[in-house]
N, C-alpha and C positions, 0 to 999 in steps of 0.2 A: 504495500499499499504506499503510496506515495505520501510523504510528510508534508509536502506542500500545501498551503492553504490558499485556495483561490480566492482571488477578489473581483476580477472583472468578468472572468468567464460564466460565472454563476448567472450573469444577468445577460447574456447572449441570448437571443430568440432563437428558438427551435421552429420548425414547419409545424403547421397545425395539424390536429388529429384529422384523419379521413372522415370522421363523422363529429366534427366540432359542432356543427348546428343541431345535432340531435338534442344533447343535454340543454343546449341553449333554448332552443325551442321547448323542450319538454318542461323546463322550469318555469317558462312563461305560462304555458298553458296549466301547469298544476297551481301555479300560485295566483293568478289572475281571478278565476272565478271565486273562490272563498273571500279573497279580499276585496273584491267587487260588492259581493253580497254583503260582508260586513258594513262597507262604505253605505249601501244604501240603507241598512238598518240602522245607521248611526252608532255603531259599535266598533270602531276602527281599533280601538284600544285592546281588542280581543285578537287582533291580526297575528300576534307573536305566537299564539297556540296554533292556528290554522297553517301558519309559514312552517311550524316545526314538520307537521306531516307533509306538507308540499315539498319541502326540500328533500325528501326521500326521493323524488324523481330524477336525482341527479345521478343515481346507482345504476351500476348493472347494464350500462348500455352496449359494452361489448360482449356480453354474454348471450348465448342461444336463448330463445324464449322459454325453453323448459327450465333452464337454469335460472333465467331472470326472474321468473316467477317467484321461484323458491328465495332467491336472494333478496329481491325486493319486500317479499313477505317478513323476512328474518330483518330486514333493515328498520321497516315500519314497527315492529314489535321492540326492536332494540330502544329504537327511538322513544316509544312509549314508555319502555322500562324507565330509561334514564330520566326521561320528563318526571316521570312519577315519584322517583325517588326524590328528585330536586324539588317538586312542587311541595311534596310532604315536609321536607326539612324546612321549606321556607315558611312553611305554615305552623311549625312546631316551635322554631326559635328566631329571633331577629339579632342573635349574636354573630357578628361578622366573621369572628375568627372561626366558629364551627362551620359556618356556611362555606368559608374558603376551603376548609378541609374536607367537607363532603364534595364540593366540587373538583378538588385535586384528585379524589378517590375514583370518582366517577370517570374522570378523564384518563386515569391509569387503566381502569378496567376496559374503556372504550378502545384505547390504543392497542391493548395487546388481544383483544378480542378481534379487532379489525384486522390487525396484521397476521394473527394465525389463522383467519378465515379467507385473507386476501380479499375482503369486500371493498376496496377500493377501486380506482378513484370515485369520490373524494376521500374515503377513508374515514378516519375518526374526526375530522376537524368539524365537520357539520354537526355530529352527534354532540361534541363537547361544547360547540357553540350554542348549541340548543339548552342543552342541561345547566350549563354554566350560567346564562342569562336568567334560566327559571329560577335557579336557586336563589338569586338575589331579587326575586319580584315577590314583593310582599302579597300575601293572601291569607284566607282561613281555609281550614280543612274543609267546611262544606262546600267551597268553591273549585275544589281539586277536581272532583268527578267530571263537573261540566267542561272544565279546560282539558281535560284528557279527552272527554268526548269529541270536542272541537278538532283536536289533534288527531284521533283516531279517523275521523271522517274525511279530513285532508289526506291523511294517509293511504285510506282506500282510494281516494280519487287519484293521488301519485300512482298508485299500482296500476291503476287502470290505463293511465297516461303513458306510463312505461310499457306496458303489453299491448297497447294498440296499433302501432307498426306491424307487428305480428300477423294482422289481418291481411295485410298486403304482400308481404316478403317474410314468409313464416320461418325461411331458411337465410334471412339478411345477413346476420351476425357469422354464421359458418363460410357463407360465401365470402364475405370481406375478409375473414381471417385466413383462407385459403388463398384469395387472391392475392393478400399482402406476403405471404410465404412465397408464393411464385414469383412476385416481383422481386423481392429480396435476393431469392435465389438467382434470379436473371442477373441483377446487379452485381452479384459476388462473381458470377460467370463471365460478364463484361469486362470486369477488372483483372480476369486472368487468375482467380484466386486459387493457390495451391496450397497444400498444409505439407510442411517439412516435418521433421522430427519435433515432437513437442509443439507443434502448431507454429513452428517458426520457419526459416527460410524464406521461400517466395509466398508466404500467406498474407494475404491482405486482410489484417484484423479489422479496418475499418468497415468491411463488409461482412465479414464471416460472422462476426458477433450479431449484429443485426439480423442476418440472414437465420442463424440457429435460433434466436430468441423468438422470431415469426413463426418458424416451422413448430417449436414448443408451443407457441400462444395458439396455432391453429390446431395442433393435436388436442390440448385442452379443450378448446372449443367444441371439437366433435365429439369428444368424450362424454362431455356435459351436455349434448344435444338432446338427450332422450333417447326413445326408441329409436333402432335402426330404420332407415328409408333409403330408397333407391337414390334420392339425392345426397343423403349422407354418404352412403357407399361410393358413389362417383365422386364426391369430394375427397375422401379418403385414399381413392386411387389416384387423383392428382396430386394430393399432398405427398406421396410417396416419391413423385417425380422431382418433386422440389429437395426431398431428402438425397435422392440418388444424384442429383446436379451439385449439392453441398459435398459429396463424397467425392465425386469424379468431374469437377468442375472445367478440366480441360476438353472433355468430350460433350460437354452439354451443350444445348441450342437455346441461347437466350431468348432469341426471336419468338421459338414456340412456346416457350415458357411465358412470356409475356402476351403471347397470343391467347394461351390459356386463361391467363388472369383477367384479360378483358372480357372474355366471355363469362366467366365465373360472375364477376362483378355485376353483369347485367340482369335481366330478368328472364332470360331465355333458358332453356335447358342447358345442365351442365355439361360440357365435352365428355364423351365416353373415352377412355384409354383401357387398354389391357390390365388385367389384374394381376399384380406381381405378388403372388401368395406368400404369405409370412413376413413381409415388410411392414414397417412402421408401427410395430405394436411394441416398441420398446421405448418410444421418446416419450411416454407419459405414464405414469403410474397412480393408483388410487392413492388418495392424501392419507396421511397418518391419522389416527384417532385424534380429536381436539385436544385432549389432555396432553398427548405428547407433542403437538405444536406449541401449547401454551407453556409447557416446563421451561424450555429454553428462553423464553421472555420474561422471565422473572426481575432480571437487571433491567431490563426496559421499563416494567411497571414501576419499580422503585424508583428509577430515574425520573419517569414522568410524573409520579405523584409527588417527589421531592420538589422538581423544579416548578411545578405548578403551585404548590402550597407556598413555596417561598416568594415567587413573584406574587401572589396575591397578598400575603403578609407584608410585603416591602410596600406594596401600593396602600394598604391600609395606614402603616406608618407614616407614609406621605401625605394622607389625608384624601386619596383619589376616591371619588364616589363609586366608580364602577371597576372594582379590582378584578371583574370576570373578565375583562378586555385583557388584563395582563396573564391571567390563567390561560386563556384560550391562544394567547401569542406563545407562552411557552408550550403548550400541548401540541402546536403545529410544528415547532422546530425538530421534534426527534425523529431522525433518520437512522439508516442502517450503519453508519459509520460517523467519527466526529468531523471528517472533513466534509460529508453531507449535510450535518447538522449545522455546522458554520456557515455553508451555504445557503441553506434554507434560511436561517438567521437575516443574512444579508438580503435576501430576496423578501423576507417577511419586512423588515424595516423599511427597505426602499419602496416598494410597494405601497405601505401603509402611509408613508410620509406623502408620497404623490396623491394617493387617494384622499388625505386630508385636505389638499389644495383643491381637488376636483369636489369635495362636500362643500367649500368654502364658495366655489363658483356656482354650485347647484342651488344652495341655501335660498337665495331670493327667489328662484323659481319654485321650489318645493314649498314654500311659505306662503304662496299665493291661494292656497286651499288643500283641502284633504283629496280631490281628485288629482291635482298635480302631484301631491306627496306619493301616491299609489302609483300614478304613471312613473314618476322616477324610479322609484323602487324596482319597477317591471323592467325597465329600460337598463338598469344598473346589474339586474339579474341575468338579462341577457349577455350584456358585455362581458360579465365576470367569466360565464362558462364559454363564452365564444373565444375570449383570449387567453385563458389561463392555460390552454394546451399548448401555447407558445412558450411560456415561462409563467413560474408561480407568481413573479412580481408584479406582471403585466396584469394576470387576473385579481391580483390584491388591489390594484388602483380602483377597480369598480367594486370589490366586495367591502373596502372600507366606508366609503360613502353610503353604501347600501346598510352596513350594519348602523352606521350613525343614524341615518333617516328612521330605520325600523323603531328606535328608541323615542321618536317624536310620534309615533302613531298614537299614544296616549294624549299627546299635547306638544304644541311647539316650544321649544326650549332655547336658550339662549346659545347661538353657534360658538361663540369664544370659548366658552367653557367647556363644550364638547370636544372642541378641537384641542384644547390644552389636556384634558383627561387622556384622550386618544393617544395623543403623542407620548405622553409619560407612561400610559401603560404598554404601549408598545416598546419603549426602551426598555422598561424595566422588566418586561417578560422576555424580551429577547435575551438582555444581559444574564439575568438570573437562570434562564433555561440553558444557557451554554455552559455556564459554572455548573450545574447539575450534572451536564453531560460529561463534563471532565471529571466530577468529583466521583460518579458512579460509573466507572467503565465496564465493558462486558468484555471479560476476558476469553470467553468461549468464542465469541464472534470473531477475536482477532485471532484465534488459533486456528477456526475456519480458513481464514484468509491466508495465513502463513502455509498451511498445508495445500491450499489451492496454487499457491506459485511453483510449486514442483510437480503439479498435476497435470497430466495432457489436457490440453485446452481446446481441442478441436475434433470434429467428429472423424475426420482421415486419422487422426493420431491413436485413435482407440482400437482395440482388436475389432476386426471387422468379419464379415461373413459373405460369402459368394451369391451374388444374384444375377439373374439374367439381364441382358442388355435392354432398354427401352427407347421408346420412339424420342425421348427427349435427350439422348446422345447418340453421337453419330459412332462411337466405336463398339467392337464385339467383344471386348474382354470383360472380365467380371469387375464388378463394382463393388465398394467397402460402404457399409451402412452400419453405424454403431451407435451407443449410447450418447446423449449431449453430454457436455461438460459437466462435472459433479455440481458446480455453482448453481447449474438450473433445476436440479432437481434435489437439493439439501433440504430434506423434509423440516430440520429443526430449525430452519433459518430463512423464512419465507422474505421474499423481495419487498422491499419498503412500498408502502401505499403513497401515492401523491396524486396531485391534481391535474397532471399532465396529460393523462390517457395513454402513457408510454411505458413499457418495460424498462427498467434501468439495464443498460448495458454492462457487460464484465462481470467479475464476481459481486455477489450482492454485498459486499461489506469492504470493497475496494472502493477505489476511486472511481466515480462516474460523473457524468455530465449531463445537463439539459434538465434538471430537476431542481 
């Protein structure tokens, strides 16, 4: 792992996700009806609870619809569980220190559960934002059931919004995943990618890692797609061609791979290719039981709980009225390595400071009336999800003013005070969160990285088995297909959840870019 701490590279913009518009449109469709209904009823002060459910529409857009239905249901239930604990705590005590502790513990539980189940993007951040804001919202026990009912109704609507595209393209996510694998394999072939011993020699790491990641993602998508169908079997046969191209790039035809990718992405029938029996079954395995995935994350849970609690208590000591903003900032930082955590801290601070400036520019418009306030929030929801795939800081530019405007649903507030508190909370949360990351190291994850430095890192570098030639390649000699690099399937250390809709490249605890 590199010891260099990046300063500028973490702000570099990446290419947008292929489906950047889907979460952006989904969140608007999920948020707008409940908010507009509350606006007409004159109860916009309840919008915080409906937004908790509506924001569940941000999840699982890359998953096949069978898996998406389950994932969204669990997200809604998890959101309701965290919200219920937060609201009950808020109704039982007004002691700020106790509320900070409750918020920190909830943040730690949400982080490890999201990492263990790989339920991101956006991972734990949205769930922590909802529960942390709710824990500091005064109310009585009698109000809790009604507020939970609002969140549950909005969550059910978000589930319907997330599943609706399946009526038109029931195999859309699997098609996109396989097309992406074919295109990445073609790019690797076009670069003349070969794998020398140990993944060195003439190997083009810049194209090989994305291709292996895309193939693995496509394999997981097909495995989670539910019962087998002819379309799924045809996609599996095409995915084998991408695997073969990675194993023997010198003989593959990138034009044919890209042609298949174009056909797969469309609405027409999936191209039919010969079945290479026995291939492609080793690139993905059933996940380990949840308890086995949670056990290695114990240091992460301690780090998150400690960082969030300290951030909240420091803000209380400074007299800041909304310590939950610092708590959320700290919770959003923790990634798979200290280098990534540092990068996320920079992205968070830069995005929030620019977002505060955007809020200052929008306040005159938002304060013209409740309709303008709701419309501004909807526009910022769309902007956040449309931009965050480019880089986390860019999406935060829209998330920050949206969070500030949400606090005004119960009544307009003095902008200067909101801006000051947000800046203080951001700086305190980022600084304390980084201190906690250093204070509670994860030795187990560091050992995984050191072990991976000497392990074979490419498909062709691993033991291979003979397979017949296929139409994607021009040669007639046997091909080699093998297991993916260990870092892609290390069950005890899941890849970090982020908001970029991209899987980090390289070993999960090494130095990665773009998040």
